[in-house]
C-alpha positions, 0 to 999 in steps of 0.5 A, a space after each residue: 499499500 505504501 508503494 502505491 501511495 508513493 507512486 512507486 509500483 513500477 519502480 523495480 528497486 522499490 519492488 525488490 525492497 518490498 519483496 525482501 521486507 515481506 520475506 523478513 517480516 514473515 519469517 519465510 526467507 527464500 532469497 539470498 538477498 533477504 537472508 543477508 539483509 536479515 542477518 545484517 539487521 538482526 545483529 546490528 546496533 541502532 547506528 549500524 541499522 540507521 546506516 543500512 537503512 540510508 544505504 538501502 534507500 540510496 542503492 537499494 539491494 546493491 547496498 548489500 555489497 558495501 564493505 561495512 554492510 558485508 562485515 555485518 553480514 558476516 557477523 550475522 553468518 557467524 551467529 547463525 552457525 552458532 545457532 544451528 550448532 545449538 539447534 542440532 544438540 536439542 532433541 526435537 519434540 512436540 513441545 520444547 522448553 529451554 531455560 537460560 541463565 544469564 549468559 550472552 551467547 550472541 545468537 538470535 533466540 527468535 531465530 532459534 525458535 523459527 529453526 526448531 519449529 522447521 525442524 518439527 517442534 510445534 511449540 517452543 518456549 525459551 525463557 532467558 534470564 537477563 538479570 536477577 529480576 528480568 527475563 525475556 520469553 520467546 515463544 513459537 507456536 504452531 496450530 494449538 500446541 499451546 494447549 500441550 504446554 506444561 502448566 507452569 508455563 501457561 501460568 507464566 504466560 498468563 502472568 506475562 501477558 497480563 502485566 503492563 510491562 509487556 512489549 509485544 504479544 505476537 506469536 514469535 515476538 520476545 516479551 520482556 517482563 520484570 518478575 514479580 513476587 508472587 504471594 
């Protein structure tokens, strides 16, 4: 709709950017350009993301050949390889529950949930401890797998989704909350 509003429907550069944006947004990455852009942005700092955006606005997908962006892509590939090594060590079941202590592995936990789902898991729950009282929860669901989640996890999700600290509630988003003392 934005392309139509800006009268860019016949612009090949805008069309290629929109195609890649749709692939990355839906986590259904099929093209090399979408994979490279996703890896560059996923592990970039805020100023690096601004640089990527400006480069894309000026050069379209040709920006991916920029040396600075290429270094970001390589950093993303390293993190992806580590994530795949971790995924290889996790046995695939219908429901996978993972708790991680406060260790920075430098991977994308959202990407890990998606990978485990591609390998056959119906529900993936990752509870990542950020500090003594802060956690981040990642959840990937397929179908009605939430019905088979462990009771403690359903309770946690109910608490998380009813607190004002919720940042997002989409299917594969991360939710960061402060742990509340329950009596």
